[in-house]
N, CA, C, O and the ligand as a Tripos MOL2 file, in Angstrom:
@<TRIPOS>MOLECULE
protein
  277   275    70     0     0
PROTEIN
NO_CHARGES

@<TRIPOS>ATOM
      1 N         102.6920  145.4720  144.0630 N.3       1 MET1
      2 CA        102.6400  145.4500  145.5220 C.3       1 MET1
      3 C         102.4860  146.8730  146.0610 C.2       1 MET1
      4 O         103.1090  147.8200  145.5820 O.2       1 MET1
      5 N         101.6330  146.9770  147.0710 N.am      2 TYR2
      6 CA        101.4260  148.2830  147.7020 C.3       2 TYR2
      7 C         101.9510  148.2580  149.1330 C.2       2 TYR2
      8 O         101.8770  147.2410  149.8230 O.2       2 TYR2
      9 N         102.4700  149.3750  149.5530 N.am      3 LEU3
     10 CA        102.9960  149.5090  150.9060 C.3       3 LEU3
     11 C         102.0630  150.3840  151.7270 C.2       3 LEU3
     12 O         101.5520  151.3960  151.2470 O.2       3 LEU3
     13 N         101.8490  149.9770  152.9760 N.am      4 ILE4
     14 CA        101.0440  150.7760  153.8890 C.3       4 ILE4
     15 C         101.9820  151.3520  154.9500 C.2       4 ILE4
     16 O         102.7970  150.6400  155.5360 O.2       4 ILE4
     17 N         101.8490  152.6340  155.1770 N.am      5 PHE5
     18 CA        102.7710  153.3120  156.0900 C.3       5 PHE5
     19 C         102.0720  154.5260  156.6820 C.2       5 PHE5
     20 O         100.9350  154.8320  156.3210 O.2       5 PHE5
     21 N         102.7500  155.2170  157.5870 N.am      6 ARG6
     22 CA        102.1600  156.3970  158.2090 C.3       6 ARG6
     23 C         102.9030  157.6430  157.7800 C.2       6 ARG6
     24 O         104.1150  157.6270  157.5670 O.2       6 ARG6
     25 N         102.1560  158.7170  157.6570 N.am      7 CYS7
     26 CA        102.7580  160.0090  157.3760 C.3       7 CYS7
     27 C         103.5670  160.4490  158.5880 C.2       7 CYS7
     28 O         103.0840  160.3880  159.7190 O.2       7 CYS7
     29 N         104.7890  160.8880  158.3520 N.am      8 ALA8
     30 CA        105.6420  161.3350  159.4480 C.3       8 ALA8
     31 C         105.1720  162.6890  159.9910 C.2       8 ALA8
     32 O         105.5490  163.0920  161.0920 O.2       8 ALA8
     33 N         104.3590  163.3710  159.2160 N.am      9 GLY9
     34 CA        103.8880  164.6820  159.6380 C.3       9 GLY9
     35 C         102.6590  164.6030  160.5170 C.2       9 GLY9
     36 O         102.6590  165.1010  161.6420 O.2       9 GLY9
     37 N         101.6100  163.9780  160.0050 N.am     10 CYS10
     38 CA        100.3300  163.9890  160.7150 C.3      10 CYS10
     39 C          99.9650  162.6200  161.2900 C.2      10 CYS10
     40 O          99.0250  162.5150  162.0780 O.2      10 CYS10
     41 N         100.6900  161.5770  160.9080 N.am     11 GLY11
     42 CA        100.4540  160.2540  161.4740 C.3      11 GLY11
     43 C          99.3370  159.4680  160.8070 C.2      11 GLY11
     44 O          99.0100  158.3570  161.2250 O.2      11 GLY11
     45 N          98.7620  160.0480  159.7800 N.am     12 ARG12
     46 CA         97.6760  159.3350  159.0950 C.3      12 ARG12
     47 C          98.2360  158.1560  158.2870 C.2      12 ARG12
     48 O          99.3840  158.1780  157.8420 O.2      12 ARG12
     49 N          97.4180  157.1550  158.1140 N.am     13 HIS13
     50 CA         97.8470  155.9820  157.3570 C.3      13 HIS13
     51 C          97.6520  156.2050  155.8690 C.2      13 HIS13
     52 O          96.6290  156.7240  155.4230 O.2      13 HIS13
     53 N          98.6440  155.8070  155.1300 N.am     14 LEU14
     54 CA         98.6240  155.9940  153.6820 C.3      14 LEU14
     55 C          99.0880  154.7140  153.0040 C.2      14 LEU14
     56 O          99.6750  153.8310  153.6290 O.2      14 LEU14
     57 N          98.8110  154.6400  151.7220 N.am     15 TYR15
     58 CA         99.4110  153.5580  150.9430 C.3      15 TYR15
     59 C          99.9510  154.1210  149.6530 C.2      15 TYR15
     60 O          99.5230  155.1790  149.1920 O.2      15 TYR15
     61 N         100.8870  153.4090  149.0780 N.am     16 ALA16
     62 CA        101.4590  153.8200  147.8100 C.3      16 ALA16
     63 C         101.9920  152.6000  147.0990 C.2      16 ALA16
     64 O         102.3750  151.6110  147.7260 O.2      16 ALA16
     65 N         102.0110  152.6810  145.8050 N.am     17 GLU17
     66 CA        102.5840  151.6010  145.0310 C.3      17 GLU17
     67 C         104.0710  151.5140  145.3530 C.2      17 GLU17
     68 O         104.7610  152.5250  145.4860 O.2      17 GLU17
     69 N         104.5390  150.2820  145.4720 N.am     18 GLU18
     70 CA        105.9220  150.0780  145.8970 C.3      18 GLU18
     71 C         106.9170  150.7620  144.9610 C.2      18 GLU18
     72 O         107.9810  151.2140  145.3840 O.2      18 GLU18
     73 N         106.5590  150.8260  143.7140 N.am     19 SER19
     74 CA        107.4780  151.3970  142.7300 C.3      19 SER19
     75 C         107.4300  152.9250  142.6780 C.2      19 SER19
     76 O         108.2380  153.5600  142.0000 O.2      19 SER19
     77 N         106.4740  153.5020  143.4020 N.am     20 ALA20
     78 CA        106.3520  154.9540  143.4000 C.3      20 ALA20
     79 C         107.5390  155.5910  144.1120 C.2      20 ALA20
     80 O         108.1260  154.9910  145.0130 O.2      20 ALA20
     81 N         107.8830  156.7830  143.7130 N.am     21 ALA21
     82 CA        109.0120  157.4820  144.3290 C.3      21 ALA21
     83 C         108.5640  158.2440  145.5650 C.2      21 ALA21
     84 O         109.2080  158.1980  146.6130 O.2      21 ALA21
     85 N         107.4580  158.9370  145.4220 N.am     22 THR22
     86 CA        106.9680  159.7500  146.5360 C.3      22 THR22
     87 C         105.4580  159.6620  146.6350 C.2      22 THR22
     88 O         104.7750  159.2770  145.6860 O.2      22 THR22
     89 N         104.9520  160.0250  147.8000 N.am     23 ARG23
     90 CA        103.5110  160.0790  148.0180 C.3      23 ARG23
     91 C         103.2620  161.3720  148.7830 C.2      23 ARG23
     92 O         103.9020  161.6340  149.8010 O.2      23 ARG23
     93 N         102.3420  162.1640  148.2920 N.am     24 THR24
     94 CA        102.0120  163.3890  148.9980 C.3      24 THR24
     95 C         100.7870  163.1580  149.8600 C.2      24 THR24
     96 O          99.7210  162.7980  149.3590 O.2      24 THR24
     97 N         100.9410  163.3650  151.1530 N.am     25 CYS25
     98 CA         99.8590  163.1960  152.1080 C.3      25 CYS25
     99 C          98.8590  164.3470  151.9490 C.2      25 CYS25
    100 O          99.2300  165.4470  151.5400 O.2      25 CYS25
    101 N          97.5800  164.0830  152.2780 N.am     26 PRO26
    102 CA         96.5920  165.1680  152.2620 C.3      26 PRO26
    103 C          96.9940  166.3580  153.1390 C.2      26 PRO26
    104 O          96.5220  167.4720  152.9130 O.2      26 PRO26
    105 N          97.8640  166.1370  154.1400 N.am     27 CYS27
    106 CA         98.3180  167.2380  154.9890 C.3      27 CYS27
    107 C          99.3720  168.0860  154.2910 C.2      27 CYS27
    108 O          99.7610  169.1430  154.7870 O.2      27 CYS27
    109 N          99.8270  167.6140  153.1430 N.am     28 GLY28
    110 CA        100.7750  168.4060  152.3700 C.3      28 GLY28
    111 C         102.2100  167.9190  152.4520 C.2      28 GLY28
    112 O         103.0740  168.4000  151.7190 O.2      28 GLY28
    113 N         102.4670  166.9740  153.3320 N.am     29 LYS29
    114 CA        103.8340  166.4740  153.4680 C.3      29 LYS29
    115 C         104.1590  165.5150  152.3370 C.2      29 LYS29
    116 O         103.3580  164.6490  151.9850 O.2      29 LYS29
    117 N         105.3270  165.6840  151.7840 N.am     30 ARG30
    118 CA        105.7760  164.8150  150.7010 C.3      30 ARG30
    119 C         106.6870  163.7380  151.2770 C.2      30 ARG30
    120 O         107.7030  164.0340  151.9060 O.2      30 ARG30
    121 N         106.3060  162.4900  151.0500 N.am     31 ILE31
    122 CA        106.9900  161.3630  151.6830 C.3      31 ILE31
    123 C         107.7270  160.5500  150.6370 C.2      31 ILE31
    124 O         107.1600  160.1720  149.6120 O.2      31 ILE31
    125 N         108.9820  160.2880  150.9030 N.am     32 LYS32
    126 CA        109.7540  159.4220  150.0070 C.3      32 LYS32
    127 C         109.4610  157.9690  150.3700 C.2      32 LYS32
    128 O         109.6650  157.5410  151.5060 O.2      32 LYS32
    129 N         108.9820  157.2280  149.3860 N.am     33 ILE33
    130 CA        108.5610  155.8470  149.6380 C.3      33 ILE33
    131 C         109.6980  154.9720  150.1440 C.2      33 ILE33
    132 O         109.4810  154.0800  150.9640 O.2      33 ILE33
    133 N         110.8910  155.2210  149.6640 N.am     34 ASP34
    134 CA        111.9930  154.3410  150.0700 C.3      34 ASP34
    135 C         112.5020  154.6320  151.4800 C.2      34 ASP34
    136 O         113.4160  153.9610  151.9600 O.2      34 ASP34
    137 N         111.9200  155.6220  152.1410 N.am     35 THR35
    138 CA        112.3440  155.9240  153.5090 C.3      35 THR35
    139 C         111.2550  155.6060  154.5320 C.2      35 THR35
    140 O         111.4780  155.7440  155.7350 O.2      35 THR35
    141 N         110.0830  155.1830  154.0660 N.am     36 VAL36
    142 CA        108.9820  154.9630  155.0040 C.3      36 VAL36
    143 C         109.1940  153.6920  155.8260 C.2      36 VAL36
    144 O         109.8880  152.7620  155.4150 O.2      36 VAL36
    145 N         108.5750  153.6930  156.9880 N.am     37 LYS37
    146 CA        108.5460  152.4890  157.8040 C.3      37 LYS37
    147 C         107.2760  151.7370  157.4280 C.2      37 LYS37
    148 O         106.1660  152.1780  157.7260 O.2      37 LYS37
    149 N         107.4540  150.6170  156.7810 N.am     38 VAL38
    150 CA        106.3160  149.8820  156.2380 C.3      38 VAL38
    151 C         105.5490  149.1640  157.3460 C.2      38 VAL38
    152 O         106.1120  148.3760  158.1060 O.2      38 VAL38
    153 N         104.2610  149.4540  157.4190 N.am     39 ILE39
    154 CA        103.3920  148.8140  158.4120 C.3      39 ILE39
    155 C         102.8890  147.4890  157.8750 C.2      39 ILE39
    156 O         102.8670  146.4860  158.5890 O.2      39 ILE39
    157 N         102.4840  147.4900  156.6130 N.am     40 SER40
    158 CA        101.9480  146.2800  156.0070 C.3      40 SER40
    159 C         102.0780  146.3920  154.4940 C.2      40 SER40
    160 O         102.4700  147.4260  153.9530 O.2      40 SER40
    161 N         101.7410  145.3070  153.8390 N.am     41 ARG41
    162 CA        101.7950  145.2770  152.3810 C.3      41 ARG41
    163 C         100.4930  144.7190  151.8360 C.2      41 ARG41
    164 O          99.8090  143.9470  152.5070 O.2      41 ARG41
    165 N         100.1620  145.1050  150.6440 N.am     42 ALA42
    166 CA         98.9440  144.6090  150.0220 C.3      42 ALA42
    167 C          99.2290  144.2510  148.5700 C.2      42 ALA42
    168 O         100.1170  144.8140  147.9290 O.2      42 ALA42
    169 N          98.4610  143.3140  148.0830 N.am     43 GLU43
    170 CA         98.6630  142.8330  146.7170 C.3      43 GLU43
    171 C          98.1950  143.8460  145.6720 C.2      43 GLU43
    172 O          98.8020  144.0020  144.6130 O.2      43 GLU43
    173 N          97.1020  144.5260  146.0030 N.am     44 ASP44
    174 CA         96.5730  145.4760  145.0290 C.3      44 ASP44
    175 C          95.9950  146.7030  145.7410 C.2      44 ASP44
    176 O          95.9370  146.7690  146.9690 O.2      44 ASP44
    177 N          95.5730  147.6640  144.9300 N.am     45 GLU45
    178 CA         95.1450  148.9370  145.4780 C.3      45 GLU45
    179 C          93.8970  148.7900  146.3460 C.2      45 GLU45
    180 O          93.7400  149.4810  147.3520 O.2      45 GLU45
    181 N          93.0280  147.8930  145.9460 N.am     46 ARG46
    182 CA         91.7990  147.6810  146.7040 C.3      46 ARG46
    183 C          92.0950  147.1560  148.1030 C.2      46 ARG46
    184 O          91.5280  147.6310  149.0870 O.2      46 ARG46
    185 N          92.9890  146.1680  148.1830 N.am     47 GLU47
    186 CA         93.3680  145.6210  149.4750 C.3      47 GLU47
    187 C          94.0780  146.6860  150.3140 C.2      47 GLU47
    188 O          93.8490  146.7860  151.5190 O.2      47 GLU47
    189 N          94.9280  147.4690  149.6790 N.am     48 ALA48
    190 CA         95.6430  148.5250  150.3870 C.3      48 ALA48
    191 C          94.6580  149.5330  150.9750 C.2      48 ALA48
    192 O          94.8090  149.9770  152.1130 O.2      48 ALA48
    193 N          93.6500  149.8840  150.1830 N.am     49 GLY49
    194 CA         92.6350  150.8250  150.6500 C.3      49 GLY49
    195 C          91.8670  150.2850  151.8390 C.2      49 GLY49
    196 O          91.5660  151.0140  152.7840 O.2      49 GLY49
    197 N          91.5530  148.9970  151.7820 N.am     50 ASP50
    198 CA         90.8480  148.3700  152.8990 C.3      50 ASP50
    199 C          91.6920  148.3900  154.1670 C.2      50 ASP50
    200 O          91.1930  148.6890  155.2510 O.2      50 ASP50
    201 N          92.9580  148.0740  154.0230 N.am     51 LEU51
    202 CA         93.8610  148.0530  155.1770 C.3      51 LEU51
    203 C          93.9680  149.4340  155.8090 C.2      51 LEU51
    204 O          93.8960  149.5830  157.0290 O.2      51 LEU51
    205 N          94.1400  150.4340  154.9650 N.am     52 VAL52
    206 CA         94.2690  151.7990  155.4620 C.3      52 VAL52
    207 C          93.0000  152.2260  156.1910 C.2      52 VAL52
    208 O          93.0570  152.8790  157.2330 O.2      52 VAL52
    209 N          91.8570  151.8460  155.6270 N.am     53 ARG53
    210 CA         90.5910  152.2170  156.2410 C.3      53 ARG53
    211 C          90.4520  151.5810  157.6380 C.2      53 ARG53
    212 O          89.9970  152.2170  158.5890 O.2      53 ARG53
    213 N          90.8490  150.3400  157.7210 N.am     54 GLU54
    214 CA         90.7910  149.6630  159.0190 C.3      54 GLU54
    215 C          91.7340  150.3150  160.0280 C.2      54 GLU54
    216 O          91.3860  150.4910  161.1960 O.2      54 GLU54
    217 N          92.9180  150.6670  159.5670 N.am     55 LEU55
    218 CA         93.8850  151.3060  160.4540 C.3      55 LEU55
    219 C          93.3850  152.6670  160.9140 C.2      55 LEU55
    220 O          93.5370  153.0330  162.0800 O.2      55 LEU55
    221 N          92.7880  153.4130  159.9910 N.am     56 GLN56
    222 CA         92.2720  154.7440  160.3220 C.3      56 GLN56
    223 C          91.2010  154.6650  161.3970 C.2      56 GLN56
    224 O          91.0880  155.5420  162.2530 O.2      56 GLN56
    225 N          90.4170  153.5950  161.3340 N.am     57 MET57
    226 CA         89.3250  153.4560  162.2910 C.3      57 MET57
    227 C          89.8120  152.8620  163.6080 C.2      57 MET57
    228 O          89.0310  152.6760  164.5410 O.2      57 MET57
    229 N          91.1060  152.5680  163.6760 N.am     58 GLY58
    230 CA         91.6450  151.9730  164.8810 C.3      58 GLY58
    231 C          91.1080  150.5830  165.0940 C.2      58 GLY58
    232 O          90.9090  150.1330  166.2220 O.2      58 GLY58
    233 N          90.8800  149.9190  163.9950 N.am     59 GLY59
    234 CA         90.2830  148.5920  164.0190 C.3      59 GLY59
    235 C          91.2120  147.5250  164.5230 C.2      59 GLY59
    236 O          92.0920  147.7680  165.3480 O.2      59 GLY59
    237 N          90.9950  146.3380  164.0050 N.am     60 ARG60
    238 CA         91.7410  145.1980  164.5180 C.3      60 ARG60
    239 C          93.2490  145.3640  164.3540 C.2      60 ARG60
    240 O          93.7400  146.0340  163.4460 O.2      60 ARG60
    241 N          93.9440  144.7290  165.2660 N.am     61 GLU61
    242 CA         95.3980  144.7520  165.2180 C.3      61 GLU61
    243 C          95.8890  144.0660  163.9530 C.2      61 GLU61
    244 O          95.3260  143.0710  163.4960 O.2      61 GLU61
    245 N          96.9340  144.6170  163.4150 N.am     62 MET62
    246 CA         97.5610  143.9500  162.2930 C.3      62 MET62
    247 C          98.3320  142.7470  162.8160 C.2      62 MET62
    248 O          99.1400  142.8610  163.7380 O.2      62 MET62
    249 N          98.0750  141.6250  162.2280 N.am     63 THR63
    250 CA         98.8080  140.4350  162.6520 C.3      63 THR63
    251 C          99.5090  139.8080  161.4700 C.2      63 THR63
    252 O          99.0840  139.9360  160.3220 O.2      63 THR63
    253 N         100.5740  139.1390  161.7790 N.am     64 GLY64
    254 CA        101.2510  138.3540  160.7730 C.3      64 GLY64
    255 C         102.0750  139.1460  159.7820 C.2      64 GLY64
    256 O         102.5090  138.6020  158.7670 O.2      64 GLY64
    257 N         102.2960  140.3930  160.0490 N.am     65 PHE65
    258 CA        103.1540  141.1290  159.1380 C.3      65 PHE65
    259 C         104.6140  140.9510  159.5570 C.2      65 PHE65
    260 O         104.9180  140.8020  160.7400 O.2      65 PHE65
    261 N         105.4830  140.9670  158.5980 N.am     66 SER66
    262 CA        106.8940  140.8360  158.9310 C.3      66 SER66
    263 C         107.5570  142.2010  158.8390 C.2      66 SER66
    264 O         107.4280  142.8970  157.8310 O.2      66 SER66
    265 N         108.2630  142.5790  159.8920 N.am     67 PRO67
    266 CA        108.9440  143.8720  159.8860 C.3      67 PRO67
    267 C         109.8600  144.0020  158.6780 C.2      67 PRO67
    268 O         110.6620  143.1100  158.4020 O.2      67 PRO67
    269 N         109.7430  145.0810  157.9800 N.am     68 ALA68
    270 CA        110.5570  145.2860  156.7880 C.3      68 ALA68
    271 C         111.8080  146.0770  157.1380 C.2      68 ALA68
    272 O         111.7430  147.1420  157.7500 O.2      68 ALA68
    273 N         112.9200  145.5420  156.7430 N.am     69 GLY69
    274 CA        114.2470  146.1440  156.8690 C.3      69 GLY69
    275 C         114.3220  147.3290  157.7560 C.2      69 GLY69
    276 O         115.3960  147.9050  157.9260 O.2      69 GLY69
    277 ZN        100.2870  163.8220  156.6870 Zn       70 ZN70
@<TRIPOS>BOND
     1     1     2 1
     2     2     3 1
     3     3     4 2
     4     3     5 am
     5     5     6 1
     6     6     7 1
     7     7     8 2
     8     7     9 am
     9     9    10 1
    10    10    11 1
    11    11    12 2
    12    11    13 am
    13    13    14 1
    14    14    15 1
    15    15    16 2
    16    15    17 am
    17    17    18 1
    18    18    19 1
    19    19    20 2
    20    19    21 am
    21    21    22 1
    22    22    23 1
    23    23    24 2
    24    23    25 am
    25    25    26 1
    26    26    27 1
    27    27    28 2
    28    27    29 am
    29    29    30 1
    30    30    31 1
    31    31    32 2
    32    31    33 am
    33    33    34 1
    34    34    35 1
    35    35    36 2
    36    35    37 am
    37    37    38 1
    38    38    39 1
    39    39    40 2
    40    39    41 am
    41    41    42 1
    42    42    43 1
    43    43    44 2
    44    43    45 am
    45    45    46 1
    46    46    47 1
    47    47    48 2
    48    47    49 am
    49    49    50 1
    50    50    51 1
    51    51    52 2
    52    51    53 am
    53    53    54 1
    54    54    55 1
    55    55    56 2
    56    55    57 am
    57    57    58 1
    58    58    59 1
    59    59    60 2
    60    59    61 am
    61    61    62 1
    62    62    63 1
    63    63    64 2
    64    63    65 am
    65    65    66 1
    66    66    67 1
    67    67    68 2
    68    67    69 am
    69    69    70 1
    70    70    71 1
    71    71    72 2
    72    71    73 am
    73    73    74 1
    74    74    75 1
    75    75    76 2
    76    75    77 am
    77    77    78 1
    78    78    79 1
    79    79    80 2
    80    79    81 am
    81    81    82 1
    82    82    83 1
    83    83    84 2
    84    83    85 am
    85    85    86 1
    86    86    87 1
    87    87    88 2
    88    87    89 am
    89    89    90 1
    90    90    91 1
    91    91    92 2
    92    91    93 am
    93    93    94 1
    94    94    95 1
    95    95    96 2
    96    95    97 am
    97    97    98 1
    98    98    99 1
    99    99   100 2
   100    99   101 am
   101   101   102 1
   102   102   103 1
   103   103   104 2
   104   103   105 am
   105   105   106 1
   106   106   107 1
   107   107   108 2
   108   107   109 am
   109   109   110 1
   110   110   111 1
   111   111   112 2
   112   111   113 am
   113   113   114 1
   114   114   115 1
   115   115   116 2
   116   115   117 am
   117   117   118 1
   118   118   119 1
   119   119   120 2
   120   119   121 am
   121   121   122 1
   122   122   123 1
   123   123   124 2
   124   123   125 am
   125   125   126 1
   126   126   127 1
   127   127   128 2
   128   127   129 am
   129   129   130 1
   130   130   131 1
   131   131   132 2
   132   131   133 am
   133   133   134 1
   134   134   135 1
   135   135   136 2
   136   135   137 am
   137   137   138 1
   138   138   139 1
   139   139   140 2
   140   139   141 am
   141   141   142 1
   142   142   143 1
   143   143   144 2
   144   143   145 am
   145   145   146 1
   146   146   147 1
   147   147   148 2
   148   147   149 am
   149   149   150 1
   150   150   151 1
   151   151   152 2
   152   151   153 am
   153   153   154 1
   154   154   155 1
   155   155   156 2
   156   155   157 am
   157   157   158 1
   158   158   159 1
   159   159   160 2
   160   159   161 am
   161   161   162 1
   162   162   163 1
   163   163   164 2
   164   163   165 am
   165   165   166 1
   166   166   167 1
   167   167   168 2
   168   167   169 am
   169   169   170 1
   170   170   171 1
   171   171   172 2
   172   171   173 am
   173   173   174 1
   174   174   175 1
   175   175   176 2
   176   175   177 am
   177   177   178 1
   178   178   179 1
   179   179   180 2
   180   179   181 am
   181   181   182 1
   182   182   183 1
   183   183   184 2
   184   183   185 am
   185   185   186 1
   186   186   187 1
   187   187   188 2
   188   187   189 am
   189   189   190 1
   190   190   191 1
   191   191   192 2
   192   191   193 am
   193   193   194 1
   194   194   195 1
   195   195   196 2
   196   195   197 am
   197   197   198 1
   198   198   199 1
   199   199   200 2
   200   199   201 am
   201   201   202 1
   202   202   203 1
   203   203   204 2
   204   203   205 am
   205   205   206 1
   206   206   207 1
   207   207   208 2
   208   207   209 am
   209   209   210 1
   210   210   211 1
   211   211   212 2
   212   211   213 am
   213   213   214 1
   214   214   215 1
   215   215   216 2
   216   215   217 am
   217   217   218 1
   218   218   219 1
   219   219   220 2
   220   219   221 am
   221   221   222 1
   222   222   223 1
   223   223   224 2
   224   223   225 am
   225   225   226 1
   226   226   227 1
   227   227   228 2
   228   227   229 am
   229   229   230 1
   230   230   231 1
   231   231   232 2
   232   231   233 am
   233   233   234 1
   234   234   235 1
   235   235   236 2
   236   235   237 am
   237   237   238 1
   238   238   239 1
   239   239   240 2
   240   239   241 am
   241   241   242 1
   242   242   243 1
   243   243   244 2
   244   243   245 am
   245   245   246 1
   246   246   247 1
   247   247   248 2
   248   247   249 am
   249   249   250 1
   250   250   251 1
   251   251   252 2
   252   251   253 am
   253   253   254 1
   254   254   255 1
   255   255   256 2
   256   255   257 am
   257   257   258 1
   258   258   259 1
   259   259   260 2
   260   259   261 am
   261   261   262 1
   262   262   263 1
   263   263   264 2
   264   263   265 am
   265   265   266 1
   266   266   267 1
   267   267   268 2
   268   267   269 am
   269   269   270 1
   270   270   271 1
   271   271   272 2
   272   271   273 am
   273   273   274 1
   274   274   275 1
   275   275   276 2
@<TRIPOS>SUBSTRUCTURE
     1 MET1         2 RESIDUE 1 A MET
     2 TYR2         6 RESIDUE 1 A TYR
     3 LEU3        10 RESIDUE 1 A LEU
     4 ILE4        14 RESIDUE 1 A ILE
     5 PHE5        18 RESIDUE 1 A PHE
     6 ARG6        22 RESIDUE 1 A ARG
     7 CYS7        26 RESIDUE 1 A CYS
     8 ALA8        30 RESIDUE 1 A ALA
     9 GLY9        34 RESIDUE 1 A GLY
    10 CYS10       38 RESIDUE 1 A CYS
    11 GLY11       42 RESIDUE 1 A GLY
    12 ARG12       46 RESIDUE 1 A ARG
    13 HIS13       50 RESIDUE 1 A HIS
    14 LEU14       54 RESIDUE 1 A LEU
    15 TYR15       58 RESIDUE 1 A TYR
    16 ALA16       62 RESIDUE 1 A ALA
    17 GLU17       66 RESIDUE 1 A GLU
    18 GLU18       70 RESIDUE 1 A GLU
    19 SER19       74 RESIDUE 1 A SER
    20 ALA20       78 RESIDUE 1 A ALA
    21 ALA21       82 RESIDUE 1 A ALA
    22 THR22       86 RESIDUE 1 A THR
    23 ARG23       90 RESIDUE 1 A ARG
    24 THR24       94 RESIDUE 1 A THR
    25 CYS25       98 RESIDUE 1 A CYS
    26 PRO26      102 RESIDUE 1 A PRO
    27 CYS27      106 RESIDUE 1 A CYS
    28 GLY28      110 RESIDUE 1 A GLY
    29 LYS29      114 RESIDUE 1 A LYS
    30 ARG30      118 RESIDUE 1 A ARG
    31 ILE31      122 RESIDUE 1 A ILE
    32 LYS32      126 RESIDUE 1 A LYS
    33 ILE33      130 RESIDUE 1 A ILE
    34 ASP34      134 RESIDUE 1 A ASP
    35 THR35      138 RESIDUE 1 A THR
    36 VAL36      142 RESIDUE 1 A VAL
    37 LYS37      146 RESIDUE 1 A LYS
    38 VAL38      150 RESIDUE 1 A VAL
    39 ILE39      154 RESIDUE 1 A ILE
    40 SER40      158 RESIDUE 1 A SER
    41 ARG41      162 RESIDUE 1 A ARG
    42 ALA42      166 RESIDUE 1 A ALA
    43 GLU43      170 RESIDUE 1 A GLU
    44 ASP44      174 RESIDUE 1 A ASP
    45 GLU45      178 RESIDUE 1 A GLU
    46 ARG46      182 RESIDUE 1 A ARG
    47 GLU47      186 RESIDUE 1 A GLU
    48 ALA48      190 RESIDUE 1 A ALA
    49 GLY49      194 RESIDUE 1 A GLY
    50 ASP50      198 RESIDUE 1 A ASP
    51 LEU51      202 RESIDUE 1 A LEU
    52 VAL52      206 RESIDUE 1 A VAL
    53 ARG53      210 RESIDUE 1 A ARG
    54 GLU54      214 RESIDUE 1 A GLU
    55 LEU55      218 RESIDUE 1 A LEU
    56 GLN56      222 RESIDUE 1 A GLN
    57 MET57      226 RESIDUE 1 A MET
    58 GLY58      230 RESIDUE 1 A GLY
    59 GLY59      234 RESIDUE 1 A GLY
    60 ARG60      238 RESIDUE 1 A ARG
    61 GLU61      242 RESIDUE 1 A GLU
    62 MET62      246 RESIDUE 1 A MET
    63 THR63      250 RESIDUE 1 A THR
    64 GLY64      254 RESIDUE 1 A GLY
    65 PHE65      258 RESIDUE 1 A PHE
    66 SER66      262 RESIDUE 1 A SER
    67 PRO67      266 RESIDUE 1 A PRO
    68 ALA68      270 RESIDUE 1 A ALA
    69 GLY69      274 RESIDUE 1 A GLY
    70 ZN70       277 GROUP 0 **** ****
């Protein structure tokens, strides 16, 4: 499972494998996965990439996601 979230530094959308500990944003900020506010989830990396791309383009609203903890 992949998590889609935003960088707290630059606001860009990122994804990371749920089991990952950290994700380093292209802006240089290091993000702890267990502290991110999850925007959406994806089954695999390809789906996660598609979601992020849509979010980056300010595309369609995300629907049907359940707020995570
Ligand atoms: Zn960033």
